[in-house]
N, C-alpha and C positions, 0 to 999 in steps of 0.2 A: 452518678457520674452515668457518661454518655457519650458513645462517640460518634462523632459529628464530622469530619474529613479524615480522608487520607489522598493524599498526594505516592504514587508511585512512578519515579523515574526509569528502570528496568529490573523487571522481575524475569530472569530465566531469558530472556529474550522475546518474551511473550506478551506482557504488557510494558509498555514505554513509554513516559510522559504523558500519564492517565492520573485523573484527578475526581474524586465521588464526594457528592456531597451528598450525606446521609441522611439528612433534618432539613424541614422546611423552614425553621427560626433559623439556626447558625451555620453560614452558610460562607464557604471559602475562596479563593481562587488564588492560583498560585505561579506567577512568571517565571519558566523555568531558565526564560532567556538572563532575566535582570536578577533572579535569587530573590523576587520580592511576595511577599502576603497581602492579602487585602480583604476587606473583612466587606462580605455582599449584602443587601437587604434581604430580610428574611422576612418569612409568615408566620407568626408562633400557632399552634395547635392549643386547643382546649386543653385545660388542665386536665393532667389521667385521662387524655384522650382515647386509650388501649386500656384503662383502668391504671388501677393506683401502684401494680405491680412492673407493670413495664414501661419502660423507659422512652425506648422507640420502636416501629417497626418500620420496615424498609424494604422493597419489594427491587432484585437487580433484575431485566430481563436482555435479553438478547441472543439474537441467532446462534444456533450450535456453533459452536469454535470461535466465540465471541471474546472469550473469555471472562466466562462468570467463574465458574471453575476455580480457575486462576487465581482471581483474584482473593477467594477466600484461602484459597492455600497459602500464597503470599503473607495475609495477615495474622490467619493461622501460624505458620511458622515465627512470624514476627511475635506475637503473643503468648506462645505457649515455649521457647528458649530459653534454659537457665540462666546462658549467656548472650548477649549484645550481638545479635546477626549486623551480617557485613551487608544487610539487602537496603539498596536506596528506595528507603520510602520513608516518609513519614505521616503520622497521624495527631489530628487534635481533636480533644476531649472536654463536654461540658462538665463540672462537676457540682452544678444548681447556682454558682455565684460567680465563679472564672473560669475562663478556659487553661487549659492546660495542653502542653503537646510531647511529643515520646516519637524517637523515630532515630535517624543517621545525621553525626555529628555534622555532615557535610551541608545541612541545610539549617540557613540562617532564621532566626528566630524573631524576621524583623518586626512586629507586634509587641514582642516583649513578653509574651507569655510565658509562667511560670513552667519548667520542665518536670515534665511526671518521670522519676528516678525509677521506677519501675512497675511492674503490673500485678502485684500480688494480690490486690485487691478486686481482680478478673478473673473468671474460671471459664474458660471457653468450650464451647461442644458443638462438633461437627458431626452433620450426617450427611452421606452419599449414599441412595437406594442401591448403587453396583457399583460400589468401593470392592476395591479387588490387591491392592497394595500389600504385602507382605508385612507380616510383624516385626518383622526387621529392616524394614526399609525407614530408615533415618527420618524419612519426611513426613513421616507418620506421627512422630513424638507424643509414643504411648509412655513414656517414662515421665514424661513432667507433670506436675502436680497439680497444674491449674489446667490441666488438659482431658476432656472425657469426648472419646471417640463413638456413637451410636451406630454407626454404619450399617445394613441389614445386608449387606450383599453377601461376599464372602464369609465361610465361620472363621477366617482368624480377623473380619472383621467388626471385632466385639468392643465390648466397654473392659475400664479399665482395672474391675473388678475381676474378667476374666486373664486378662493377662499379669496379670499379680499373684495368680495361682499355677502358670506353668510351670516355673521351676518347682514347685511345690510335689506337683502330680506327676513331673517326666520321670521319678523315680520310682512311682509305683508301678510294674511291670505289668500289670496286670487289666490296669487300664488304659483305656483309650482318652487320649486328649477332649477326642468331638465331644466323645460322651458327658464330660465335665460341661463344654458347653451348651446341649443339650437340657441338660439341670438344670444349670443355671437360665437357661431361654422359656422353659417352663417357669422358673420359679417367680421372674421380672411378671410372666405374664397373669399368674396367679397374684402377685402382689399389685398389681394394677385393679386388676379387675374387682379384690376384696377390697380395698383400700379407697381407692380412687372416686368419686361423687359426681363426676360428670355426665355418667351415663349416657355417650356419645352412639356408642355401637350397638347393635343388638343386644340383649339381655343374656347374658352367659352363664352356667352356672355348674356344669360338667365340662369333663373331659372324657373324649370316646375313643374306646380300648378297641380296636377291631385285631382278631386274631387273624394273621397273615396268612396266607397258601403256604405250603414249602418250596414251593417254585421261588417266591417273593423271601422268604427267607435265606434260601441256600444265595439265591441273586446279594443280598444285601451283606454277606461276608467276601468284599471287595478282593478281599488277600486271602482271600483261601480257593483249594479246586476240590472236587468232589467228582469221583468217576461215576459216569452212568449207571453202574450199579448199586452204590452206591444212593442215588438220588431218586433211583427207582424204588427204592425198599420202603422212600417215604412214602409213599403214593398215599397207605390208609391212613394219615393223617389229618385226611381233607373234613375242611370246618363243616359240621352238621349247624345251619342254625334254626331258629325257632323253638328250643327248649326254656319251659316257663315255672315248672315247681321246684319246689327245692330240693326236693330229692332229687331229679334232673340235673340243677348245676350241679349238687356234690358229686356226683356221678362224673358229670363232664369235667370237675376239675382234678376230680382225681385218677382218671383216664387220658381223656384226649390231650389236654393239659398238660400234665406231669409225664405225659410219655413223650411229648415236644421237649422238658428238660431232662429227660435220657436219651433221647436219638442226638438231642445237642450234644450233652457231654460224651457219648462216643465217636462224635464223629468229633469233635475237640482231641479226643485221646486219640482218634485214628492219625490228627495232626503231627499230633508231639512222638508217634514212634519214630524210630529210627529208620534207614531209606531200606535198610537191608529188611527189616522186622514187616514191611509192608509189601516186601515179594513174598510173605511166609507166612505161617502156621497164624500165627498173632494177628494179622489182618485178617484172614479168613474168617479170625474168632470172631472178629467185633461184626463183620459184616452179617455172620450166623444172626448173632443178637438181632441184629437190627431187622433180619428176616421175620422173627420172631415176634413184632412189634405190635401187632395182634393179642397176645397172650400177654402184654403188658399191663392191658387194662383192669386185670384183680388185683395189682399190687396195691397199697396201702403207700400212703404216704414214710414211712417207717421203712416198708420194705423197701420202695426207691434206694432211699439213701443208703442200705446196707449193700443193695445189689453195686451202686454206685462205686462203696468203698471195695467192695470185693472187686471188681472189675477192674480197678483203679489197682489195688493190691497184685493182682493174677499179671499184673503188664509192668510193674516195676522195674525187674532189671534188665528191660526191653527202653525205657526213658534216660535222657541223661539227666542230670542233675537239676538242672533249671526246668526240662519240662516236667519232671517231677512235682518241683517248688510249684511251678504254672497251674498243675492239674489238682493239687493240694488245695490252694487258695480257691480257685477255682468250685471245688468240690465244697468249703468251706461257706462259701459266700450261695451256693446253689440251697443247701441245707437250710441256711437262715433265710433266704428267698421263699422255698417252698412252707417254711414252720410260720413265715407273718403273711404270705401271700395268700393263704389258703383261705385263713377267717376272714382275711380284712375282703378280698373279689366274693365268697359268699356271703358276710355282712352286705354288700354293695348290689349284689344281686338281689337279696331279698329287698331292697329298700325300692329297688328299680324293677317294678314288674314290665315295664317295657325293653328292659335288657335283653339280648339273646347270648348264644354263646359267640357269637360273628360280633356282636356290638354292644359292648357293658359301658352302660354311665357312670363317670367319677364322681360326685358332686363335690364340690371344693369349697362351697359358701360360708360352712362352718365347720369346716375341716382339714383348712390348706395346711397345716403341718405336718397332718398324718398322710396327705395327697405325698406333697414332699418325699418322706422318709421315701414312700413307696417308689417313688419313682427313683432317688437315689439310690435304694437296694438294687432294682429292677434294671437302671442301664449298669451300676458299678457287678454284678451278677453277668449280664449277657454282652457285656463286649461288645463286639459285631454284631455280636449275632442277635436279631430283633423277632420277638415272639407278637408284638405289638405295633398297629398302626396307631398315629397319637392324633386325633384330630379335637376341635376345640365346638362347642356347644352340643353337638346329639340328640338332634329332635328324631324319634322313632316313632313309628306307624305301631298302631296296638299288633300287627297282625307279625312284626317283629322286622320289618323291611326299612330301612333307613330314608330317610325322607330329606332332609338336612343337617349332615351330622359334621361339615365342617364350613369352617369361612371359609366367604368367596375372597379372589388376590386380593381386593379393597380393602375388606374390613379387615383380613390379616393385614395387610401393609400397615392400616391405623393402630392395629393392638401393637406389633413390633416399635413401629415410633413413639407412641405415647409411653408404653411401657419402659422404654427404655428410657425417655425422658424421668417417669417419675423413679424411676431407679436411681440416676443423677441426683437428682434433688433431696430424694428420701435419705440419700448414705451420704453423699458429699458436704451436704451442709445442716444437717442435724444439729450440730453441738459449735455453733456460731456464736461467739461470747458475745456479751447483754448488748453493749452498743456496737458492734463491729459492723461493718456492709459490705457486701458482698455485689457484683454483678458479673451475672450468666451472659454472657454473648455469646449467641447459640448462631449458627452457619447452616441452616437447612437449603441441601439444593434438590431442586425439585420433590419437595416434600408430597406435593398432591400427585405423585405420580399413582398408578394404578385406579385413582380416586374417580370413581361418575362423575359427571359436571355437576350435577346437584349436588355431591358431598365437596366439589372445589367451591362450590357458593358458599359453603355452611364452614371450609376449613379455618379463616383466620376468626371468627368467631368459637369455634372450638378449639384452638389455640389458645387465645385471651384467654378466652372463661376458666381454661386447665390452670392456664399460669397464677393467674390474678387467687385463682383458689388455695393457691401453695402457702402455706402459712408460716412458714420459716422467718420469724423476725429480721429487717434490715436485707432480706435478699431481693434484688432486682434484675428483669430482663432484658436485655434487647436484643431483639430479631431482625436477621437478614436471610430475608427468602432471595432465593435463586429461581426464577419460575419461567416457564413458556405458557404459562393461560393466562388469560385475557378475564377471566372471569373471575379471577382473585383479584387482581388490577381494581375493581370496582369496589374494594371495600381500603386503598388507598388514594391516598391527597396526593395528587400529580408531584407535589415537591418530595414524595417518599419512595418516589419510584425513578431509576436508574438507570436510562438504556445505552448500550453496549454497543458498538460496530462492530461488524466484523473488518480486517483489514485495514482497521482506521486508527486514526491516533484521537477521533472524537469522542467525547464522553459528553450526555444530555440529559437532564431530567425530561423527562414524556411530555411532549407537548401534545398532551391530549387531555381533555376533560375526564378524569377517572372515577373519583369517589362518586357512589350512589350516581356512576354513568352507566350508558347501555352497553351489555353487554355486547347486542349486536352490533353497536357502533363501533367500538374497542376492536372486536371479531376482523371489521371490514378495514382497517386500519392498515396501512401499507406494514405495518411493523410486523403484523402476523399472517399475513396470506396477501400473494402477491396479485394485485390490481381485482381478483375477483375470489369470490367464497366458493366456486365450484374446486373439485380435487381434478388433478391437473390428468388423471387418466379419461375421467367422464370428458372434460375438454376435448381432447385430443380425438375419441369417437366421437364427438358431436361436429369437430373440427372435419372429419374423413367424412361423415353422412352430407355434410354441407357442401363440398366440395364436390361432390357425387350430383346434390341435386342442382349446382348450378352449372355443371361441367355441360359442353352442347354436344349434344348429336343424341340418340337414341340410346336408351339403357336397354340391357336385355331383361325377362321377365322373373328371373332368378334378382338380379339384384335389386329389381324394385319390393320383389314379398322382403328381401332383407331389408330395406329401407324401413316396409312395414312395419315389420316386426322391431326394430330399432326405436321408431316413433311412437310405440305403445307404451315404452318403459321411461323415456322420458318424463319424468315428471312437475319439470318446472312450466307454467303454462305458456308462457310467454313464446318461450324455445319452441315449443311441443307445436303449438300454431302455425306458427310461423315454418317451421320443417312438412306441415301438414300441407300447408296452401304450396310449397315449394315441388311436392311432390303430387298434388295433383294437378298442378301448372303442368309438372314433368308430362303427367300421364292425357292431358289436353294435349301436349305438344302433339305427344306421339299418335295420338288418335286420329288427329287432324292431317298428319306426316302419312299417318298409313291409310287414312280417306284418300289423297290425295296419288298416293302409288296405288292402289287400287281401280280409282280411275284412271290410271297412266295406263296400267295394261289391260282394262277394259276396252281404252278406247284404240290399245295396240292391236287388240285381238279386231275389233271391228274394220279397222284401217285394212289387217291383213284379210279378212272376208271380203270387204269390197275389191281389193286387187287380185282373189282370186277368182271374183265372178266377172271382172272385167277381162281375165285373162279367157278365161270361158267364151265368152261373149265374143272375143277376137277370133277363134280359133274356130268356131262356128261360120266365120264367115268364111 
């Protein structure tokens, strides 16, 4: 099944009377005045051009505001609604043997195609890098069974899996929804890195836990506030890197690490006290305990738990029932976290001599489930409070200093996108019936964003390799890419490139040789840049300098100095040579002018001297 043609009469007043041919072979045109549909001549691609699992791949290009994203949203709304929408559009599909049409009943089926009754054999996947709609926005269609939004923008823009858990976690008061999102994000990345075989991004086998300084920890609690006195008491918890031996690690984990935990519990307890208590001796007692923070380094883990229980019980009468329950749950999870994490973190430290207190590498290659158990416990225990800064990869120098312990922006963007694709494919379609077929229709909006040009060159190859390696039988893919990158077009037959025009009803396939074409030639096309490949800022500066050089009259010496400095940074040789010539010419003209002025002054001086001599001579007579 392949989507080959779309006609939109009107979508929210943004798209009007537009048609989109998405295939080089199956092409149509619709006469909106007479209501007739005509078949056009097309050029077939070689069989399995993009691979055996991919029906087709089409690029949608156009200026900002030309309607690329709106086109995607119109189709997503049409294909994911459980009821027929009132949108004024229709689509044509090719099922391998015949055409089928689907859409608004007002459009006459003048070519007699079969009418597609529903889209149950289609699953829609959408990706927007900066999605910001609310999960309650009806246009997001999170509840549609055949839709997965894998956008990587706002935390709310997550997949169907997280959305389905919102009701469940909403009743667990001690859990913040954001924590669940973070655990799922780690889980999907781990699944992709351990199960996918494409090996596109740099090898990554570890997560790095960096213990944050207390200033960052307090800032991480966005819904809490602490007075300066309490904040100052936590100063001794500064992280000291460079601890290497097993004995040092044990000391670190039983002192500094657990002091963080104790301080956190006391801070949480101070927040749960009633307002009256915060003005009295109970609040002062907590601050006194925090002031003794250096004494805690001799506590064992069991003594820490006992101390926490004693502190809580001693303040019980000052706590409301809800607050007491909150602290009881928190204490239970802290107990579990201490018991579980101490052994695990020590084990990790022993296996990773490059780890330090500040940067602890957690390998996941052969222990994914155990790593996930740790993070579930960590996020559930600490709610908003953050002991660790979590990064991926984790190369550490032998002296303990970090080198590259986190992905670049482009690497992280790639990991987010492909790990979410991997999750949807591996969880949604692993139970397809024996003879069942399913088309995954993917709308990827600017998926190349944040990628280096060399990675943009590779993106289509990476994407097609990834999709073709999916092993689910009966699963096929069709991809629609909205892009601003001329680099990616070199992998697209020109019949698979649809160009949109801003503030115009015109839609056209790009009249430019794209497939295997010169990226430089495509970049210089008027669609991508305006008349030249030069930036507007540089163009303006060169224009200003040229006007000075061509201006009649003399230039002051400081202006000449500024022009010389400017010409020295111009790298385009033709422009540089021309400006040098004009400057030398200007200097030459000024030299001649200065010489004439000098001679005129000398002549004037001689004239005056001669006149004086004549006058003297007359006086003598």
